[in-house]
BALOBA-1460 file (C-alpha; in Angstrom, 3 decimals):
// residues 87
<rec num="1" residu="m" x="-16.185" y="3.352" z="23.094"/>
<rec num="2" residu="v" x="-17.399" y="2.616" z="19.603"/>
<rec num="3" residu="v" x="-19.385" y="5.302" z="17.781"/>
<rec num="4" residu="a" x="-21.676" y="3.838" z="15.141"/>
<rec num="5" residu="s" x="-24.191" y="6.594" z="14.539"/>
<rec num="6" residu="q" x="-24.565" y="6.332" z="10.768"/>
<rec num="7" residu="g" x="-23.542" y="9.967" z="10.474"/>
<rec num="8" residu="r" x="-25.979" y="11.384" z="13.006"/>
<rec num="9" residu="f" x="-24.415" y="13.060" z="16.029"/>
<rec num="10" residu="d" x="-21.089" y="11.320" z="15.421"/>
<rec num="11" residu="e" x="-19.160" y="14.578" z="15.790"/>
<rec num="12" residu="e" x="-20.693" y="15.228" z="19.198"/>
<rec num="13" residu="a" x="-20.199" y="11.651" z="20.357"/>
<rec num="14" residu="v" x="-16.551" y="11.497" z="19.295"/>
<rec num="15" residu="d" x="-15.883" y="14.956" z="20.728"/>
<rec num="16" residu="q" x="-17.190" y="13.893" z="24.142"/>
<rec num="17" residu="a" x="-15.408" y="10.531" z="24.031"/>
<rec num="18" residu="l" x="-12.046" y="12.114" z="23.218"/>
<rec num="19" residu="r" x="-12.415" y="14.450" z="26.201"/>
<rec num="20" residu="t" x="-12.410" y="11.422" z="28.523"/>
<rec num="21" residu="d" x="-9.693" y="8.944" z="29.418"/>
<rec num="22" residu="l" x="-11.365" y="6.045" z="27.609"/>
<rec num="23" residu="p" x="-8.705" y="3.631" z="26.395"/>
<rec num="24" residu="l" x="-10.314" y="3.113" z="22.975"/>
<rec num="25" residu="v" x="-12.392" y="5.495" z="20.876"/>
<rec num="26" residu="a" x="-13.373" y="4.033" z="17.526"/>
<rec num="27" residu="l" x="-15.645" y="5.342" z="14.798"/>
<rec num="28" residu="v" x="-17.548" y="3.219" z="12.310"/>
<rec num="29" residu="a" x="-17.201" y="5.432" z="9.244"/>
<rec num="30" residu="n" x="-15.362" y="5.538" z="5.958"/>
<rec num="31" residu="r" x="-12.063" y="7.349" z="5.579"/>
<rec num="32" residu="k" x="-13.571" y="10.399" z="3.857"/>
<rec num="33" residu="r" x="-16.108" y="10.937" z="6.648"/>
<rec num="34" residu="t" x="-13.382" y="10.400" z="9.232"/>
<rec num="35" residu="q" x="-11.219" y="13.121" z="7.664"/>
<rec num="36" residu="e" x="-14.175" y="15.535" z="7.583"/>
<rec num="37" residu="l" x="-15.003" y="14.766" z="11.198"/>
<rec num="38" residu="c" x="-11.408" y="15.227" z="12.369"/>
<rec num="39" residu="r" x="-11.188" y="18.627" z="10.670"/>
<rec num="40" residu="a" x="-14.434" y="19.697" z="12.348"/>
<rec num="41" residu="l" x="-13.268" y="18.440" z="15.745"/>
<rec num="42" residu="e" x="-9.979" y="20.277" z="15.413"/>
<rec num="43" residu="r" x="-11.865" y="23.487" z="14.605"/>
<rec num="44" residu="n" x="-13.908" y="22.860" z="17.775"/>
<rec num="45" residu="g" x="-10.833" y="22.697" z="19.975"/>
<rec num="46" residu="i" x="-9.886" y="19.030" z="20.028"/>
<rec num="47" residu="a" x="-6.085" y="18.830" z="20.056"/>
<rec num="48" residu="k" x="-4.247" y="16.790" z="17.440"/>
<rec num="49" residu="e" x="-2.896" y="14.582" z="20.222"/>
<rec num="50" residu="q" x="-6.461" y="13.688" z="21.198"/>
<rec num="51" residu="l" x="-7.383" y="13.005" z="17.564"/>
<rec num="52" residu="l" x="-4.546" y="10.497" z="17.379"/>
<rec num="53" residu="r" x="-6.500" y="8.390" z="19.875"/>
<rec num="54" residu="l" x="-9.367" y="7.995" z="17.413"/>
<rec num="55" residu="r" x="-9.396" y="4.717" z="15.540"/>
<rec num="56" residu="a" x="-11.292" y="5.022" z="12.316"/>
<rec num="57" residu="p" x="-12.513" y="3.227" z="10.486"/>
<rec num="58" residu="a" x="-13.228" y="1.062" z="13.511"/>
<rec num="59" residu="g" x="-12.315" y="-2.584" z="13.443"/>
<rec num="60" residu="i" x="-9.502" y="-4.767" z="12.249"/>
<rec num="61" residu="d" x="-9.122" y="-4.774" z="8.481"/>
<rec num="62" residu="i" x="-10.546" y="-8.139" z="7.468"/>
<rec num="63" residu="g" x="-12.198" y="-6.881" z="4.290"/>
<rec num="64" residu="a" x="-15.552" y="-6.581" z="6.052"/>
<rec num="65" residu="e" x="-18.473" y="-5.447" z="3.915"/>
<rec num="66" residu="t" x="-21.720" y="-6.541" z="5.558"/>
<rec num="67" residu="p" x="-22.959" y="-5.135" z="8.885"/>
<rec num="68" residu="e" x="-22.272" y="-8.504" z="10.508"/>
<rec num="69" residu="e" x="-18.701" y="-8.601" z="9.202"/>
<rec num="70" residu="i" x="-18.093" y="-5.013" z="10.329"/>
<rec num="71" residu="a" x="-19.407" y="-5.881" z="13.799"/>
<rec num="72" residu="l" x="-17.082" y="-8.883" z="13.916"/>
<rec num="73" residu="s" x="-14.085" y="-6.737" z="12.928"/>
<rec num="74" residu="v" x="-14.955" y="-4.155" z="15.615"/>
<rec num="75" residu="m" x="-15.281" y="-6.847" z="18.273"/>
<rec num="76" residu="a" x="-11.946" y="-8.314" z="17.165"/>
<rec num="77" residu="e" x="-10.333" y="-4.903" z="17.657"/>
<rec num="78" residu="i" x="-11.856" y="-4.589" z="21.132"/>
<rec num="79" residu="v" x="-10.614" y="-8.049" z="22.142"/>
<rec num="80" residu="s" x="-7.170" y="-7.296" z="20.707"/>
<rec num="81" residu="e" x="-6.952" y="-3.983" z="22.569"/>
<rec num="82" residu="k" x="-8.076" y="-5.609" z="25.813"/>
<rec num="83" residu="a" x="-5.424" y="-8.316" z="25.475"/>
<rec num="84" residu="r" x="-2.739" y="-5.754" z="24.645"/>
<rec num="85" residu="r" x="-3.601" y="-3.657" z="27.715"/>
<rec num="86" residu="s" x="-3.624" y="-6.623" z="30.082"/>
<rec num="87" residu="k" x="-0.006" y="-7.596" z="29.325"/>
């Protein structure tokens, strides 16, 4: 699951995703927002072990800046994760 909510309802979406057994939970957000969100989720009862499953910022670090480049980096991470899990 990739959460790309531009800051609206991202806490709720990530909270619900981490309570499932989804193999990948990724958040399109900067590091500062990610830290804020993780603190809020921990206060709301999400265990640190669950937070370790969150990949943020989402995507493989390719120096992406534009929305198209960010989308490409996220898709690359999904393909990489799928390949890793199928071995």
